[in-house]
KEKE-3310 file (N, C-alpha, C; in steps of 0.2 Angstrom, whole numbers, plus 5000, padded with zeros to 4 digits):
npx = (5094:5076:5060:5043:5029:5012:4999:4982:4980:4974:4968:4961:4954:4946:4930:4932:4937:4953:4962:4959:4959:4971:4981:4996:5011:5027:5041:5058:5069:5061:5052:5039:5023:5012:4996:4983:4968:4968:4967:4964:4971:4984:4996:4994:4995:5009:5015:5011:5020:5032:5031:5026:5012:5001:4996:4979:4974:4980:4996:5013:5027:5045:5057:5059:5055:5043:5036:5027:5027:5040:5050:5051:5065:5072:5068:5075:5073:5072:5066:5059:5052:5037:5040:5056:5063:5075:5089:5090:5101:5112:5125:5125:5133:5133:5119:5117:5125:5120:5111:5119:5128:5121:5119:5131:5141:5157:5168:5176:5170:5157:5161:5165:5153:5145:5152:5152:5139:5135:5142:5136:5123:5126:5130:5142:5149:5141:5141:5146:5137:5122:5105:5097:5104:5101:5093:5076:5076:5089:5088:5079:5087:5096:5089:5085:5098:5101:5094:5099:5112:5110:5109:5097:5086:5074:5067:5056:5045:5036:5027:5038:5041:5032:5033:5040:5044:5037:5047:5058:5052:5051:5065:5069:5062:5068:5080:5077:5074:5086:5094:5087:5090:5104:5106:5098:5087:5074:5059:5045:5034:5024:5011:5000:5000:4997:5005:5018:5017:5015:5027:5037:5034:5038:5028:5011:5000:4984:4973:4958:4948:4954:4955:4963:4963:4968:4983:4996:5007:5012:5007:4998:4988:4984:4979:4971:4961:4954:4942:4930:4934:4948:4950:4946:4954:4968:4976:4977:4969:4956:4947:4933:4917:4901:4884:4872:4862:4863:4859:4853:4857:4858:4861:4875:4879:4880:4873:4877:4868:4865:4858:4861:4867:4870:4879:4888:4895:4910:4911:4920:4922:4910:4902:4904:4895:4884:4876:4871:4861:4847:4849:4857:4873:4890:4899:4916:4929:4945:4953:4963:4959:4949:4947:4951:4943:4948:4962:4967:4975:4968:4953:4941:4926:4915:4910:4906:4905:4896:4900:4899:4911:4916:4927:4945:4961:4977:4991:5003:5011:4999:4981:4968:4952:4936:4921:4903:4892:4877:4869:4879:4895:4912:4929:4942:4958:4968:4977:4991:4990:4977:4966:4953:4938:4931:4914:4911:4905:4911:4918:4921:4930:4928:4939:4936:4942:4947:4938:4929:4919:4909:4901:4887:4884:4893:4904:4914:4925:4919:4922)
npy = (4941:4940:4940:4938:4929:4928:4918:4917:4913:4904:4900:4889:4885:4872:4876:4889:4903:4909:4916:4923:4920:4927:4938:4943:4952:4954:4964:4961:4966:4974:4983:4977:4979:4971:4975:4977:4975:4965:4948:4948:4940:4942:4938:4924:4923:4927:4916:4906:4909:4907:4893:4888:4886:4876:4878:4880:4882:4888:4896:4898:4908:4909:4919:4911:4899:4887:4885:4878:4865:4864:4862:4872:4875:4874:4885:4897:4908:4920:4923:4935:4936:4941:4939:4938:4926:4921:4910:4907:4902:4904:4915:4931:4931:4917:4915:4922:4915:4902:4897:4896:4887:4876:4874:4870:4880:4886:4889:4901:4909:4910:4918:4930:4934:4935:4945:4956:4959:4961:4973:4982:4983:4988:4980:4974:4976:4968:4955:4945:4944:4937:4935:4939:4949:4960:4974:4977:4983:4980:4966:4964:4968:4959:4948:4952:4953:4939:4934:4942:4937:4925:4928:4927:4925:4931:4941:4938:4947:4947:4957:4963:4974:4976:4973:4983:4999:5015:5025:5016:5009:5019:5021:5009:5007:5017:5011:4999:5004:5009:4997:4990:4998:4996:4982:4979:4971:4959:4961:4956:4962:4961:4970:4978:4991:5006:5017:5011:5004:5015:5021:5012:5004:5002:4999:4996:4983:4982:4973:4964:4953:4942:4946:4955:4973:4984:4988:4998:5012:5020:5034:5035:5026:5032:5045:5042:5031:5015:5010:5013:5006:5005:5019:5023:5015:5018:5032:5044:5054:5044:5045:5056:5051:5053:5050:5053:5061:5063:5076:5085:5101:5110:5109:5106:5106:5097:5092:5088:5082:5080:5076:5087:5098:5105:5104:5111:5102:5102:5107:5100:5088:5083:5078:5064:5059:5058:5046:5044:5053:5057:5047:5037:5041:5041:5053:5058:5065:5070:5074:5084:5091:5099:5114:5127:5142:5154:5153:5151:5156:5158:5153:5143:5151:5145:5135:5134:5128:5128:5122:5113:5111:5096:5090:5091:5087:5090:5091:5098:5104:5104:5103:5092:5093:5088:5089:5093:5095:5100:5085:5078:5071:5077:5076:5088:5093:5106:5121:5122:5132:5135:5140:5135:5132:5118:5114:5126:5137:5134:5138:5130:5126:5117:5109:5109:5103:5091:5081:5065:5052:5038:5022:5017:5004:4994:5000:5005:5017:5032:5045)
npz = (4945:4942:4933:4940:4937:4938:4933:4931:4945:4958:4975:4985:5001:5006:5005:5004:4995:4994:4986:4971:4954:4950:4940:4937:4934:4940:4937:4932:4944:4950:4963:4970:4979:4988:4994:5006:5016:5032:5029:5016:5006:5002:5009:5007:4993:4992:4999:4990:4979:4986:4988:4999:5000:4992:4975:4969:4957:4941:4936:4941:4937:4939:4932:4917:4921:4925:4941:4948:4953:4959:4973:4988:4992:4980:4972:4971:4980:4993:5009:5020:5036:5046:5060:5067:5066:5070:5075:5092:5099:5091:5085:5077:5066:5063:5061:5049:5041:5040:5031:5019:5023:5023:5010:5006:5003:5000:5014:5014:5004:5011:5022:5015:5009:5021:5028:5019:5018:5031:5033:5023:5030:5042:5052:5056:5069:5077:5074:5083:5093:5101:5096:5107:5112:5104:5097:5092:5079:5075:5075:5064:5054:5053:5050:5037:5031:5032:5021:5011:5009:5003:4990:4980:4967:4969:4981:4995:5005:5020:5028:5035:5044:5054:5067:5073:5081:5078:5074:5071:5060:5050:5048:5044:5032:5024:5024:5017:5004:5000:5000:4990:4978:4978:4977:4966:4966:4963:4971:4981:4991:5006:5014:5026:5028:5021:5020:5020:5008:4998:5000:4998:4986:4969:4960:4965:4971:4974:4985:4987:4996:4990:4977:4964:4964:4958:4949:4949:4948:4963:4965:4954:4958:4969:4964:4954:4957:4954:4959:4972:4983:4983:4982:4995:5003:5001:5006:5019:5031:5025:5008:5007:5005:4998:4996:4983:4970:4952:4942:4928:4922:4912:4894:4894:4907:4923:4938:4955:4968:4986:5002:5009:5002:4985:4970:4956:4943:4935:4918:4910:4914:4918:4908:4908:4917:4911:4909:4921:4925:4935:4942:4956:4963:4969:4976:4978:4987:4992:5008:5007:4997:5001:5006:5019:5020:5027:5027:5015:5000:4988:4982:4974:4970:4966:4974:4990:5006:5022:5038:5053:5066:5072:5077:5079:5073:5077:5068:5067:5055:5048:5050:5053:5050:5056:5050:5050:5037:5037:5037:5032:5034:5034:5031:5032:5026:5033:5035:5047:5055:5057:5068:5073:5083:5092:5088:5082:5068:5052:5036:5021:5006:4990:4980:4964:4953:4957:4959:4962:4956:4958:4954:4962:4964:4957:4961:4953:4946:4939:4936)
capx = (5087:5071:5053:5039:5023:5006:4994:4976:4982:4968:4969:4955:4954:4940:4925:4934:4942:4957:4965:4954:4961:4976:4986:5001:5018:5032:5046:5064:5072:5055:5049:5031:5020:5005:4993:4976:4967:4969:4963:4963:4974:4991:5001:4993:4998:5016:5016:5011:5026:5037:5030:5023:5005:5000:4991:4974:4973:4985:5003:5018:5034:5051:5060:5055:5054:5037:5038:5021:5029:5047:5051:5053:5072:5074:5065:5080:5070:5074:5060:5059:5045:5035:5044:5063:5064:5082:5090:5093:5107:5117:5127:5123:5137:5130:5112:5117:5128:5117:5108:5124:5131:5116:5120:5138:5145:5164:5169:5179:5164:5152:5164:5165:5146:5142:5155:5150:5132:5135:5145:5131:5118:5129:5130:5148:5151:5136:5142:5148:5132:5117:5099:5094:5108:5100:5086:5071:5078:5095:5086:5076:5092:5099:5084:5086:5104:5101:5091:5103:5118:5108:5109:5092:5083:5068:5066:5049:5045:5029:5026:5044:5042:5026:5034:5045:5040:5036:5053:5062:5049:5053:5072:5070:5059:5073:5086:5075:5074:5093:5096:5084:5094:5111:5106:5094:5084:5066:5056:5038:5033:5017:5010:4993:5001:4997:5011:5023:5015:5016:5034:5042:5033:5038:5021:5007:4995:4979:4970:4952:4944:4958:4955:4967:4958:4972:4990:4999:5012:5008:5004:4992:4983:4981:4976:4966:4959:4949:4935:4929:4938:4955:4950:4945:4959:4974:4976:4975:4963:4953:4943:4926:4912:4894:4879:4868:4859:4865:4854:4855:4855:4857:4864:4882:4881:4877:4873:4876:4863:4864:4853:4864:4870:4870:4885:4889:4901:4914:4909:4925:4922:4903:4899:4905:4890:4877:4872:4868:4856:4841:4851:4862:4881:4894:4904:4922:4934:4951:4953:4967:4955:4944:4951:4947:4942:4952:4969:4968:4976:4963:4948:4936:4920:4909:4907:4908:4901:4897:4898:4900:4917:4915:4933:4951:4967:4982:4997:5009:5011:4993:4976:4963:4945:4930:4915:4897:4888:4870:4870:4885:4902:4918:4936:4946:4965:4968:4983:4992:4989:4970:4964:4946:4936:4926:4908:4910:4904:4917:4917:4927:4929:4929:4943:4932:4947:4949:4932:4929:4913:4909:4895:4885:4883:4899:4910:4919:4926:4916:4927)
capy = (4942:4937:4942:4933:4930:4924:4917:4914:4909:4903:4896:4887:4881:4868:4880:4896:4905:4914:4920:4921:4921:4933:4938:4948:4951:4958:4964:4960:4971:4978:4982:4976:4979:4968:4979:4976:4973:4958:4942:4949:4935:4945:4933:4918:4924:4927:4909:4902:4910:4904:4886:4886:4884:4873:4882:4876:4883:4893:4894:4904:4907:4914:4919:4907:4892:4885:4883:4875:4858:4865:4863:4879:4876:4875:4890:4902:4914:4921:4925:4938:4935:4946:4938:4938:4919:4920:4905:4911:4899:4906:4922:4934:4928:4910:4915:4924:4910:4895:4894:4895:4881:4870:4873:4868:4885:4885:4893:4907:4913:4912:4923:4936:4936:4938:4951:4961:4960:4965:4980:4985:4984:4991:4974:4972:4975:4964:4948:4940:4944:4933:4939:4942:4955:4965:4978:4975:4985:4976:4959:4964:4969:4952:4943:4954:4951:4932:4934:4945:4933:4920:4931:4924:4928:4935:4942:4939:4950:4946:4962:4963:4979:4977:4972:4988:5005:5020:5028:5011:5008:5024:5020:5002:5009:5020:5005:4994:5007:5009:4990:4988:5002:4993:4975:4979:4965:4958:4961:4956:4964:4961:4974:4981:4998:5009:5021:5007:5003:5020:5023:5007:5001:5005:4998:4994:4979:4983:4967:4964:4947:4938:4948:4961:4978:4989:4988:5004:5016:5023:5040:5033:5022:5038:5050:5039:5025:5012:5009:5016:5003:5008:5026:5024:5012:5022:5039:5045:5051:5042:5049:5057:5048:5056:5047:5058:5060:5067:5080:5089:5108:5112:5105:5105:5106:5092:5094:5083:5084:5076:5079:5094:5103:5104:5107:5110:5098:5106:5104:5096:5081:5082:5074:5057:5058:5058:5040:5044:5058:5055:5041:5038:5041:5042:5058:5057:5070:5069:5079:5089:5095:5103:5120:5131:5149:5159:5152:5149:5162:5158:5148:5143:5153:5142:5130:5135:5125:5130:5116:5113:5108:5091:5087:5092:5083:5095:5087:5102:5108:5104:5101:5088:5095:5084:5094:5091:5100:5097:5078:5075:5072:5078:5078:5092:5095:5113:5124:5121:5138:5136:5139:5134:5129:5113:5117:5133:5136:5135:5138:5126:5126:5111:5110:5106:5100:5085:5077:5058:5049:5031:5019:5015:4996:4991:5004:5007:5025:5036:5051)
capz = (4947:4937:4934:4943:4933:4940:4928:4934:4951:4963:4980:4989:5007:5006:5001:5005:4990:4997:4981:4965:4947:4950:4935:4939:4932:4943:4932:4934:4948:4952:4970:4970:4985:4989:5000:5007:5023:5034:5027:5009:5002:5000:5012:5004:4987:4993:5001:4984:4976:4990:4988:5006:4999:4985:4970:4967:4949:4938:4935:4943:4934:4941:4925:4912:4923:4929:4947:4952:4957:4962:4980:4990:4992:4974:4969:4971:4983:5000:5012:5027:5039:5051:5065:5064:5065:5071:5080:5098:5101:5086:5085:5071:5060:5061:5059:5042:5037:5041:5024:5015:5025:5021:5002:5005:5000:5003:5020:5012:5001:5016:5026:5011:5009:5027:5030:5014:5019:5037:5031:5020:5034:5048:5057:5057:5076:5080:5072:5088:5098:5101:5095:5113:5114:5099:5097:5087:5072:5073:5073:5058:5049:5053:5045:5030:5029:5030:5015:5006:5008:4998:4983:4977:4961:4971:4989:4997:5012:5023:5034:5040:5049:5058:5074:5075:5083:5072:5072:5067:5054:5045:5047:5040:5025:5020:5023:5012:4998:4998:4998:4983:4973:4978:4975:4960:4967:4962:4978:4982:4998:5008:5020:5026:5029:5015:5020:5018:5001:4994:5001:4995:4980:4962:4959:4971:4969:4980:4985:4992:4995:4986:4970:4962:4962:4954:4949:4946:4952:4969:4964:4950:4963:4974:4961:4949:4959:4949:4962:4978:4989:4982:4984:5002:5007:5000:5008:5026:5032:5018:5004:5009:5001:4999:4991:4980:4964:4947:4939:4922:4923:4905:4889:4895:4914:4927:4946:4960:4974:4991:5007:5013:4997:4978:4967:4949:4941:4930:4911:4906:4916:4919:4903:4910:4921:4907:4910:4928:4926:4938:4946:4961:4961:4975:4976:4982:4988:4997:5013:5005:4992:5004:5009:5023:5017:5030:5026:5008:4996:4983:4982:4969:4973:4964:4978:4997:5011:5029:5042:5060:5067:5077:5081:5075:5074:5076:5066:5067:5049:5046:5054:5050:5053:5055:5050:5048:5033:5037:5040:5029:5038:5029:5034:5028:5028:5032:5037:5053:5059:5057:5075:5074:5089:5091:5089:5079:5061:5048:5029:5017:4998:4987:4973:4959:4948:4960:4960:4960:4956:4958:4953:4969:4964:4955:4964:4948:4945:4934:4935)
cpx = (5082:5064:5049:5032:5018:5001:4988:4976:4976:4970:4963:4957:4947:4935:4927:4939:4946:4960:4961:4957:4966:4981:4990:5008:5023:5039:5053:5067:5067:5054:5042:5028:5013:5002:4986:4975:4968:4964:4961:4966:4981:4996:5000:4996:5006:5018:5016:5017:5032:5037:5028:5016:5005:4995:4986:4973:4978:4992:5007:5025:5039:5056:5056:5053:5047:5038:5033:5023:5036:5047:5053:5061:5075:5072:5069:5076:5073:5068:5061:5052:5044:5039:5051:5065:5072:5083:5094:5099:5113:5119:5125:5126:5134:5123:5112:5120:5125:5114:5113:5128:5127:5117:5127:5142:5152:5165:5171:5174:5159:5155:5164:5158:5143:5145:5153:5143:5131:5138:5140:5125:5120:5128:5136:5150:5146:5137:5143:5142:5126:5110:5096:5098:5106:5093:5082:5073:5084:5093:5083:5081:5096:5095:5085:5093:5105:5099:5096:5109:5117:5109:5104:5090:5077:5068:5058:5049:5038:5029:5032:5045:5037:5027:5039:5041:5040:5042:5057:5059:5051:5061:5073:5067:5065:5079:5084:5075:5081:5096:5093:5088:5101:5111:5102:5091:5076:5063:5048:5037:5026:5016:5002:4993:5002:5003:5017:5023:5017:5023:5038:5041:5034:5031:5017:5001:4990:4974:4964:4949:4947:4958:4960:4962:4962:4979:4993:5004:5008:5004:4998:4987:4980:4977:4970:4964:4953:4942:4935:4933:4945:4955:4950:4951:4966:4973:4974:4975:4960:4949:4936:4922:4905:4890:4874:4865:4862:4859:4857:4853:4854:4860:4871:4884:4877:4878:4873:4873:4863:4859:4855:4866:4869:4876:4885:4895:4904:4912:4914:4925:4914:4899:4899:4899:4883:4873:4869:4863:4849:4843:4856:4869:4884:4900:4910:4927:4939:4951:4957:4964:4949:4948:4947:4948:4947:4959:4971:4969:4971:4959:4943:4929:4914:4906:4910:4903:4902:4895:4900:4906:4916:4922:4939:4957:4973:4989:5004:5008:5004:4988:4971:4956:4940:4924:4909:4894:4881:4871:4876:4892:4907:4924:4940:4953:4967:4975:4984:4991:4981:4968:4957:4944:4931:4919:4906:4908:4910:4915:4923:4925:4931:4934:4939:4936:4949:4943:4932:4922:4913:4902:4893:4885:4890:4905:4915:4919:4923:4920:4933)
cpy = (4940:4940:4937:4934:4925:4924:4913:4910:4909:4899:4895:4883:4878:4873:4887:4898:4911:4919:4918:4924:4928:4932:4944:4947:4956:4958:4963:4966:4976:4977:4983:4975:4976:4971:4977:4975:4966:4953:4943:4944:4937:4940:4926:4918:4924:4920:4905:4903:4907:4896:4883:4884:4881:4877:4877:4876:4888:4891:4900:4902:4912:4913:4916:4900:4892:4882:4879:4869:4858:4866:4870:4880:4876:4880:4897:4909:4914:4925:4929:4938:4941:4945:4936:4931:4918:4914:4908:4908:4901:4913:4924:4931:4921:4910:4917:4919:4903:4893:4893:4889:4875:4869:4872:4873:4885:4891:4900:4912:4915:4918:4930:4938:4939:4944:4957:4963:4964:4972:4984:4987:4987:4986:4972:4971:4971:4957:4943:4941:4939:4937:4942:4948:4961:4968:4975:4977:4981:4968:4959:4964:4962:4947:4945:4952:4943:4930:4936:4940:4927:4921:4927:4928:4933:4935:4942:4941:4950:4951:4962:4968:4980:4976:4978:4994:5010:5023:5023:5009:5013:5023:5014:5003:5012:5015:5001:4997:5007:5002:4988:4992:4998:4986:4974:4972:4965:4957:4961:4957:4965:4966:4976:4988:5001:5014:5017:5006:5009:5023:5019:5005:5005:5004:4995:4989:4979:4977:4967:4957:4942:4940:4955:4967:4983:4988:4994:5007:5019:5029:5040:5030:5028:5043:5048:5032:5022:5011:5013:5013:5005:5015:5027:5020:5015:5029:5039:5052:5049:5047:5050:5054:5051:5053:5053:5056:5065:5070:5084:5096:5111:5107:5102:5104:5101:5095:5088:5085:5078:5079:5086:5099:5101:5107:5106:5106:5101:5102:5099:5089:5079:5077:5066:5055:5057:5052:5039:5049:5055:5049:5042:5038:5042:5047:5057:5063:5069:5075:5085:5093:5099:5108:5124:5138:5154:5159:5151:5156:5163:5152:5148:5145:5150:5137:5131:5132:5128:5124:5118:5109:5103:5090:5090:5088:5088:5091:5091:5107:5109:5102:5097:5090:5090:5088:5090:5097:5097:5090:5074:5076:5072:5079:5082:5093:5102:5115:5123:5126:5140:5135:5139:5130:5124:5116:5123:5131:5138:5134:5134:5126:5120:5113:5106:5103:5093:5081:5070:5056:5042:5028:5016:5007:4993:4994:5006:5015:5027:5041:5050)
cpz = (4941:4939:4937:4939:4936:4935:4931:4940:4956:4969:4984:4995:5008:5002:5001:4999:4993:4992:4975:4959:4947:4944:4936:4937:4936:4939:4936:4937:4950:4960:4970:4977:4984:4995:5000:5014:5025:5031:5019:5004:5000:5003:5008:4997:4987:4995:4995:4980:4979:4990:4995:5006:4992:4981:4969:4960:4947:4938:4938:4940:4938:4935:4920:4914:4927:4935:4951:4956:4959:4969:4982:4990:4986:4969:4968:4974:4990:5003:5019:5030:5044:5057:5063:5063:5065:5076:5086:5100:5096:5086:5078:5065:5058:5059:5051:5038:5036:5034:5019:5016:5023:5013:5001:5001:5004:5009:5018:5009:5006:5020:5022:5011:5015:5029:5026:5016:5026:5037:5028:5025:5041:5054:5059:5065:5080:5078:5077:5094:5096:5100:5101:5115:5109:5100:5092:5080:5070:5071:5066:5052:5048:5049:5038:5027:5028:5023:5009:5004:5003:4991:4978:4971:4963:4979:4990:5004:5014:5029:5038:5045:5054:5065:5077:5077:5077:5069:5068:5061:5048:5043:5042:5033:5021:5019:5017:5005:4995:4996:4991:4977:4973:4975:4968:4960:4965:4969:4978:4990:5000:5014:5020:5027:5023:5014:5017:5010:4997:4995:4997:4988:4974:4959:4965:4968:4975:4979:4989:4990:4990:4978:4969:4960:4958:4955:4946:4951:4958:4968:4959:4954:4967:4970:4956:4951:4955:4952:4969:4984:4988:4984:4992:5006:5007:5001:5016:5028:5025:5015:5007:5003:5003:4994:4989:4973:4959:4943:4933:4923:4916:4900:4891:4903:4918:4934:4950:4966:4979:4996:5010:5008:4990:4975:4960:4948:4935:4923:4908:4908:4917:4914:4904:4914:4917:4908:4917:4930:4929:4942:4952:4959:4968:4973:4980:4982:4993:5002:5011:5000:4994:5008:5014:5020:5020:5028:5019:5004:4991:4984:4977:4972:4971:4969:4985:5001:5018:5033:5049:5062:5073:5081:5076:5078:5072:5074:5067:5061:5046:5051:5051:5054:5051:5056:5048:5043:5033:5040:5036:5032:5032:5034:5029:5031:5027:5035:5045:5058:5060:5064:5076:5080:5088:5092:5085:5071:5057:5040:5026:5010:4995:4980:4968:4953:4951:4962:4958:4960:4955:4957:4960:4969:4962:4958:4960:4947:4939:4931:4940)
residu = (MET:ALA:LYS:VAL:VAL:LEU:GLU:ASN:VAL:THR:LYS:ARG:PHE:ASP:ASP:VAL:VAL:ALA:VAL:GLN:ASN:VAL:ASN:LEU:GLU:ILE:LYS:ASP:GLN:GLU:PHE:MET:VAL:LEU:VAL:GLY:PRO:SER:GLY:CYS:GLY:LYS:THR:THR:THR:LEU:ARG:MET:VAL:ALA:GLY:LEU:GLU:GLU:ILE:SER:GLU:GLY:LYS:ILE:TYR:ILE:GLY:ASP:ARG:LEU:ILE:ASN:ASP:VAL:PRO:PRO:LYS:ASP:ARG:ASP:ILE:ALA:MET:VAL:PHE:GLN:ASN:TYR:ALA:LEU:TYR:PRO:HIS:MET:LYS:VAL:TYR:ASP:ASN:MET:ALA:PHE:GLY:LEU:LYS:LEU:HIS:LYS:ILE:PRO:LYS:LYS:GLU:ILE:ALA:GLU:ARG:VAL:ASN:ASP:THR:ALA:ASN:THR:LEU:GLY:LEU:THR:LYS:PHE:LEU:ASP:ARG:TYR:PRO:LYS:GLN:LEU:SER:GLY:GLY:GLN:LYS:GLN:ARG:VAL:ALA:VAL:GLY:ARG:ALA:ILE:VAL:ARG:ARG:PRO:SER:VAL:PHE:LEU:MET:ASP:GLU:PRO:LEU:SER:ASN:LEU:ASP:ALA:LYS:LEU:ARG:VAL:GLN:MET:ARG:ALA:GLU:LEU:GLN:ARG:LEU:HIS:ARG:THR:LEU:LYS:ALA:THR:VAL:ILE:TYR:VAL:THR:HIS:ASP:GLN:VAL:GLU:ALA:MET:THR:LEU:GLY:GLN:ARG:VAL:SER:VAL:ILE:LEU:ASN:GLY:GLU:LEU:GLN:GLN:VAL:ASP:ALA:PRO:LEU:THR:VAL:TYR:SER:LYS:PRO:LYS:ASN:SER:PHE:VAL:ALA:GLY:PHE:ILE:GLY:SER:PRO:PRO:MET:ASN:PHE:ILE:ASN:GLY:THR:VAL:LEU:LYS:LYS:ASP:ASP:SER:LEU:TYR:VAL:PHE:GLU:CYS:GLU:SER:PHE:LYS:MET:ASP:VAL:PRO:ALA:GLU:VAL:GLY:TYR:LEU:LEU:SER:ASP:TYR:VAL:GLY:LYS:GLN:ALA:VAL:PHE:GLY:ILE:ARG:PRO:GLU:ASN:ILE:TRP:ASP:ILE:PRO:SER:SER:ASN:TRP:ILE:ASP:LYS:ARG:PHE:ILE:LEU:GLU:GLY:THR:VAL:ASP:PHE:ARG:GLU:ILE:ILE:GLY:SER:GLU:THR:TYR:LEU:TYR:VAL:HIS:VAL:GLY:LYS:VAL:PRO:LEU:VAL:ALA:ARG:VAL:GLY:GLY:MET:CYS:ASP:VAL:LYS:THR:GLY:SER:LYS:PHE:GLU:VAL:GLY:ILE:ASN:LEU:ASN:LYS:LEU:HIS:PHE:PHE:ASP:PRO:VAL:SER:GLN:ILE:ALA:ILE:ILE)
# end
């Protein structure tokens, strides 16, 4: 296996910049996920690594080898696509063996590789079947198996689970994690699904408009987003954002004020707002850090809001409440046994240790 390095990589389609000045290092044996909304440039980035798109500017290395001008077939990569791309007239065995035959691998070695991979993926009993005789999950495992038998330096996966139903996606995520541990492979995985990104990635690269926004471990991206886009994109339901003004209460205490409420900002982080006194800022709080008063064992009494419940989503172990505090909408994640009625008044408390603030213009995190 090998590391992959992108240096100042840019891709233009005429006047449209699809990928802009990307600098990224995927470590040897790392599972890196590229995540972002549709059209953000993540698949284009993957296709440049694969050699399916020409690089407009920059350099790409696999290991120590510059691959800008290396044909796709010579890059020592294997790619798994969103559609399974199986040959319908070939049985599973032949689908998995086809690439090895093109590379003139001896028949005995082909049989060993295919049988070993089929055993790993639970496909042994399906080797004599045609793709039309397989379920969606089985087809996807064949597509993954076809990549594995190649034993490439790098696996490239472009939304490989998006055609599967919810249950199969969960199963295949677990399967991919297990395979990565077994193969110790370098994987670059593209998805728009933040759950997949957080579940699979050892690190996550969040992309918007062709630019890297943040590259970090999943929990770091979640708990310490670098800007409001990352904060809103990662997490479900997304972070609550409230526009308001920063005021100074005394020498060491700052206050955030919006049209519906005021709150004291804890002194241990409030000093970071010193440059925003009298200016606009965006306050962010995740739904799980808004607690319902009745079912909480303890609550920070410094800040309690009363709102009106607009809607609720009952998940089972928890409930999402969509509340209006004055004109400000909030989503709170509360206990599953919280049986509040739509239209009723409801008190929630804010976890003051989990506040986020963002610059309203640059969107960069202040706290």
